N, C-alpha and C positions, 0 to 999 in steps of 0.2 A: 238766527241769528241776527243779535240785532246789541248795538253801542248806544251810552249817553254815558250820565253822571251823576254820583249822588249828588240830592240835591239836598238832602236829609234823614236826619232818622231819629228815630228815638232811645228815648235817653235809654233800656236793654236792650237793643239791636234790636228788635223784635218785627221793625214796619221800617222800611225802606223807600223817602221819596226821588222819586228819580224826578230831571228835570225836564225829562216829557211828560210827565204830571201822570207815570203810573207809579200805583204803588204797588209794595208786594210785600208781603208777611212771610220775613225768615224758618225755617224747622225751626222749633224751640228747642233742639237739641246739638242747634249750631251757633246759636244765638252770643256765646260766648267768642263764634271767632269775626264775628264786627264789629264788638268792642275797639278795636284799635283802626273800625276807619272811618275819614277825618272826607265829611265832606271839600270839595268837590274833585273823588279821587274821580277815572274810568271806570266805568260799571261794562262789562257784557253778561248781553242775556244771550242763555242757549235751552230749548225746546229738551226737555228732558225725560225721552219716550221710556227709561225707566223704569221714573217714580212713576209712585199715585199720589196724593194726595198735594207733595209739591213737589211738581212736572218740570220745573224747572227750575237750571245754574246761576245761580249772578255770578260770575268772577271780577272779582276784584284787580284791573288792568294792570294797577300798580305794586303788588304786593303775587300778583300772581295764584292769590287763594280764594274758593267758591264753598260756596253753603246752595242749600236746596232750598227752595223758597215757591209761593205761588204767587200770583196775580189779585191782588185786591179790587182792582179798577185801572 
């Protein structure tokens, strides 16, 4: 479990860039969920052992809403 802040997001929400320098790709079926996420909101990053390609959960700490994602770098 790791906490960071959302620094920026791609217009469609498919790519999120965190303050710690990590880049995350959101599961395409969940991109609509991040449309309301506005930087610099707090994000909790949790490994999702049940996930396959998108093996992490990114949780918006302000809204308590999560999406599946994979780490790009």
